[in-house]
C-alpha positions as CSV (number, residue, x, y, z in Angstrom):
1,M,7.4,8.3,22.8
2,N,9.8,5.8,21.2
3,T,11.3,7.0,17.9
4,S,11.0,3.5,16.4
5,S,7.2,3.6,17.0
6,M,7.1,7.1,15.5
7,Y,9.0,5.9,12.3
8,L,7.0,2.8,12.1
9,G,3.7,4.7,12.3
10,L,4.9,7.2,9.7
11,V,6.0,4.6,7.2
12,L,2.8,2.5,7.6
13,G,0.7,5.7,7.3
14,A,2.6,6.7,4.2
15,I,2.1,3.3,2.6
16,I,-1.6,3.3,3.4
17,G,-2.1,6.9,2.4
18,G,-0.2,6.5,-0.9
19,S,-2.2,3.4,-1.8
20,F,-5.4,5.2,-1.1
21,A,-4.3,8.3,-3.1
22,W,-3.4,6.0,-6.0
23,L,-6.8,4.4,-6.0
24,Q,-8.5,7.8,-5.8
25,M,-6.4,9.1,-8.7
26,L,-7.3,6.1,-10.8
27,A,-11.0,6.8,-10.2
28,L,-10.6,10.5,-10.9
29,R,-8.9,9.7,-14.3
30,R,-11.6,7.2,-15.2
31,N,-14.3,9.8,-14.4
32,E,-12.5,12.5,-16.4
33,M,-12.2,10.1,-19.3
34,L,-15.9,9.3,-19.1
35,E,-16.7,13.0,-18.9
36,R,-14.7,13.7,-22.1
37,Q,-16.6,10.9,-23.8
38,E,-19.8,12.4,-22.4
39,K,-20.7,9.1,-20.7
40,L,-21.1,10.6,-17.2
41,P,-21.8,7.9,-14.6
42,T,-24.8,8.5,-12.4
43,L,-24.4,9.0,-8.7
44,L,-25.7,5.6,-7.9
45,R,-23.0,4.1,-10.1
46,Q,-20.2,6.1,-8.4
47,I,-21.2,5.2,-4.8
48,P,-20.1,1.5,-4.8
49,G,-16.5,2.4,-6.0
50,S,-16.3,5.3,-3.6
51,A,-17.5,3.2,-0.7
52,S,-15.2,0.3,-1.5
53,R,-12.2,2.7,-1.5
54,C,-13.2,4.1,1.9
55,A,-13.7,0.6,3.2
56,F,-10.1,-0.3,2.0
57,L,-8.8,2.7,3.9
58,L,-10.5,1.8,7.1
59,M,-9.6,-1.9,6.9
60,A,-6.0,-1.0,6.1
61,L,-5.8,1.3,9.1
62,V,-7.3,-1.2,11.5
63,L,-5.1,-4.0,10.1
64,A,-2.0,-1.9,10.6
65,Q,-3.0,-1.0,14.2
66,V,-3.6,-4.7,15.0
67,L,-0.5,-6.1,13.3
68,F,1.8,-3.3,14.4
69,Q,0.6,-2.4,17.9
70,K,3.8,-0.5,18.7
71,A,3.3,2.0,15.8
72,S,2.2,5.4,16.9
73,V,-1.3,6.1,15.8
74,V,-0.7,9.9,15.6
75,W,2.2,9.4,13.3
76,M,0.3,6.9,11.3
77,A,-2.4,9.4,10.7
78,T,0.1,12.1,9.8
79,G,1.7,9.7,7.3
80,V,-1.7,9.0,5.8
81,A,-2.6,12.7,5.5
82,V,0.8,13.7,3.9
83,A,1.0,10.8,1.5
84,Y,-2.7,11.3,0.5
85,A,-2.3,15.0,0.0
86,I,0.9,15.1,-2.1
87,P,-0.6,13.7,-5.4
88,F,-3.6,16.0,-5.2
89,L,-1.5,19.1,-4.4
90,W,0.8,18.2,-7.3
91,R,-2.2,17.9,-9.7
92,L,-3.6,21.2,-8.4
93,R,-0.2,22.9,-9.0
94,V,0.0,21.6,-12.6
95,K,-3.6,22.6,-13.3
96,Y,-3.0,26.2,-12.1
97,A,0.3,26.3,-14.0
98,Q,-1.5,25.5,-17.3
99,R,-3.8,28.6,-16.9
Protein backbone atom coordinates (compact mmCIF):
# COMPACT_ATOMS: atom_id res chain seq x y z
CA MET A 1 0.00 0.00 0.00
CA ASN A 2 1.27 3.41 -0.95
CA THR A 3 1.60 5.87 1.94
CA SER A 4 0.27 8.75 -0.15
CA SER A 5 -2.95 6.80 -0.83
CA MET A 6 -3.19 6.06 2.88
CA TYR A 7 -2.81 9.73 3.86
CA LEU A 8 -5.16 10.88 1.11
CA GLY A 9 -7.82 8.43 2.26
CA LEU A 10 -7.36 9.45 5.89
CA VAL A 11 -7.62 13.17 5.13
CA LEU A 12 -10.65 12.76 2.87
CA GLY A 13 -12.33 10.56 5.45
CA ALA A 14 -11.62 13.05 8.21
CA ILE A 15 -13.12 15.88 6.16
CA ILE A 16 -16.23 13.87 5.29
CA GLY A 17 -16.65 12.50 8.83
CA GLY A 18 -16.11 15.91 10.40
CA SER A 19 -18.68 17.50 8.10
CA PHE A 20 -21.18 14.77 8.86
CA ALA A 21 -20.58 15.07 12.60
CA TRP A 22 -21.05 18.83 12.39
CA LEU A 23 -24.42 18.37 10.65
CA GLN A 24 -25.48 15.77 13.20
CA MET A 25 -24.48 18.04 16.12
CA LEU A 26 -26.50 20.92 14.63
CA ALA A 27 -29.55 18.67 14.41
CA LEU A 28 -29.00 17.43 17.96
CA ARG A 29 -28.78 20.98 19.32
CA ARG A 30 -31.93 21.93 17.42
CA ASN A 31 -33.83 18.95 18.82
CA GLU A 32 -32.60 19.69 22.34
CA MET A 33 -33.73 23.31 21.99
CA LEU A 34 -37.16 22.17 20.80
CA GLU A 35 -37.32 19.73 23.71
CA ARG A 36 -36.60 22.53 26.20
CA GLN A 37 -39.36 24.59 24.59
CA GLU A 38 -41.62 21.54 24.73
CA LYS A 39 -42.13 21.63 20.95
CA LEU A 40 -40.97 18.10 20.24
CA PRO A 41 -41.02 17.29 16.54
CA THR A 42 -42.85 14.16 15.54
CA LEU A 43 -41.02 11.24 14.05
CA LEU A 44 -42.34 12.05 10.59
CA ARG A 45 -40.87 15.55 10.81
CA GLN A 46 -37.44 14.22 11.85
CA ILE A 47 -37.09 11.60 9.11
CA PRO A 48 -36.46 13.96 6.14
CA GLY A 49 -33.60 15.74 7.90
CA SER A 50 -32.05 12.50 9.03
CA ALA A 51 -32.39 10.95 5.58
CA SER A 52 -30.85 13.98 3.89
CA ARG A 53 -27.85 13.86 6.22
CA CYS A 54 -27.34 10.16 5.46
CA ALA A 55 -27.69 10.89 1.74
CA PHE A 56 -25.03 13.60 2.09
CA LEU A 57 -22.68 11.11 3.73
CA LEU A 58 -23.18 8.50 1.01
CA MET A 59 -22.84 11.02 -1.82
CA ALA A 60 -19.69 12.48 -0.28
CA LEU A 61 -18.12 9.03 0.06
CA VAL A 62 -18.98 8.05 -3.52
CA LEU A 63 -17.78 11.39 -4.88
CA ALA A 64 -14.51 11.10 -2.97
CA GLN A 65 -13.96 7.58 -4.31
CA VAL A 66 -14.70 8.67 -7.87
CA LEU A 67 -12.59 11.84 -7.81
CA PHE A 68 -9.71 10.41 -5.79
CA GLN A 69 -9.39 6.84 -7.01
CA LYS A 70 -5.93 6.46 -5.52
CA ALA A 71 -7.23 7.10 -2.00
CA SER A 72 -7.35 4.04 0.22
CA VAL A 73 -10.96 3.13 1.00
CA VAL A 74 -10.00 1.46 4.27
CA TRP A 75 -8.20 4.57 5.51
CA MET A 76 -11.04 6.76 4.26
CA ALA A 77 -13.49 4.74 6.35
CA THR A 78 -11.13 5.00 9.32
CA GLY A 79 -10.96 8.79 8.90
CA VAL A 80 -14.75 9.02 8.74
CA ALA A 81 -15.19 6.89 11.86
CA VAL A 82 -12.62 8.78 13.93
CA ALA A 83 -13.71 12.27 12.84
CA TYR A 84 -17.35 11.38 13.41
CA ALA A 85 -16.78 9.87 16.85
CA ILE A 86 -14.62 12.62 18.38
CA PRO A 87 -17.35 15.30 18.84
CA PHE A 88 -19.77 12.79 20.33
CA LEU A 89 -17.18 11.33 22.69
CA TRP A 90 -16.25 14.86 23.75
CA ARG A 91 -19.90 15.66 24.39
CA LEU A 92 -20.35 12.45 26.36
CA ARG A 93 -17.29 13.23 28.49
CA VAL A 94 -18.60 16.72 29.27
CA LYS A 95 -22.02 15.33 30.12
CA TYR A 96 -20.60 12.80 32.58
CA ALA A 97 -18.26 15.39 34.10
CA GLN A 98 -21.28 17.55 35.01
CA ARG A 99 -22.88 14.77 37.08
